[in-house]
N, C-alpha and C positions, 0 to 999 in steps of 0.2 A: 504494500500500500504506500502511496506517495503522500507526503505532507503538503497540505494546501498552502501553508505559509512560506516554506522555503523550497519546496520541490524535492527535498531529499527523501530517501527511502526510510520509512518508519519500521522499527524492529520491535517485536514483543519484548516486554521487560524481562520475561523469563529466559530469553535467548541472548541477552547481553552478557558480555564477558565481565568478570569481576572488576577489571580496570575501568571499563566503560561505566559501570554502575557507580564505582567510587568517584570517578570524575564528575558525573552528574550530581551525585549527592553532595560533594564538596562545593560545587558551584551553587547549589540550592542553599547550602548552609551559609555561604558568604552573603547571599542575598537576604536571607532571614536575619543574619547577624546585624546587618545595617539598620534594620527596623528596631532594634533593641535587643535585650537579652532573651534567652530561650524561654525563661519563665514568663516574661511579659508577653511574648508571642503566644504561649499556651493560654494565658489568661484572656487574650484577645479573641480566642476562637469562640464560635457560636454554633448552635445546633445546625445540622445539615451541611456543614463545611467538610470538604475533603481533606484528608491528611494521609500521609504515607506512613506505614508502620513497618519497622524492620522486626522480623521474628528470628531470634537466635535460639536454635534448639540444640541443647547439649545432652548427650546420652553416652553410653559406654562406647559407642562406635566413633565418637568425635563430636565436632561442632559443625552445624549447618546454618546458613543464614539465607533468608528469603525476604522479599518485600511485598507488601500488600497495600492496596488503596482501601481506606476505611472512611466511614462517615461518622462525624461527631453526633451522638444521640442527644446528649445533654451536658450542661456544665453545672457543677455544684460548687460550694464554697471550698471544698477540699481538692477538687480535681475535675477530670474530664472522663465521661463515660462514652465509649465507642460502641457502635452497633455490633452485635454478634460477639461481644466480649463481656464477661461478667464482672470483672474487677474495674475499679476506678484508677485512672492514671493520676498520680499526684503531680501538682504543679511544679514542685521543686526538681523532680527528676524526669518526669514524662515517661516513666517506665513502670511495667507491671511484670511480676514473676509468677509463673504457675509451676509449682513444684509438687512432685509426687511424694507419697508418704514413705516409701522405701528408698534406700540409697541407690537402688538400681533404676528407679523411675526417672524418665526424662525430665529435664527442666526446660521451660520455654520462657524467654525474656522478650517482651514486646517493648519497642521504643517508638514514640511519635516523632515523625520528621515532617517538615513543611513541604507543600506542593506549590509550585509557581501558579499564579492566577490564570495565566493563559493555558497551561496544561490542565488545570482544574476545569476550565470552561470546555475544553475539547472532550474531556472524560464525561462531563455531565451531558453534553450534547449527544455523544455517542450512546450513552446509557438510556436516553429517552426513547430511542427506537426499539420498542419491545419486540417487534416482529422479527427483525434481523439481528437482535442482540445475541452475541455469542462471546462468552468470557475468553475464549481462546483466540478471537480475531483481533 
């Protein structure tokens, strides 16, 4: 698929190399840092805004990291609740840990990352098309 803005080829997030994802996330982090601190940015989020979450899964076989687009469900005085996740992300860290009861159970660490406004608009416009929507496209 070609990008309407620049004409370049668009690649699915899951097919990017680690270096490409790291470059993108570092550039996004610099843009969000100019607006203020990370905690200020978290406090400025409102319901139905898109955020990027990194999922770091640690188990006996090693550590794996994936990225997901999530929607802010609601904000509270203590933190942010994202749709389809049960725990609240604290404003100070922007992280949530899911740990199993045994020492062999996997640990999942979610962290909230910002999404550029233009990318957010593209995602929202794409998701409105219910008939042709396919998560893998």
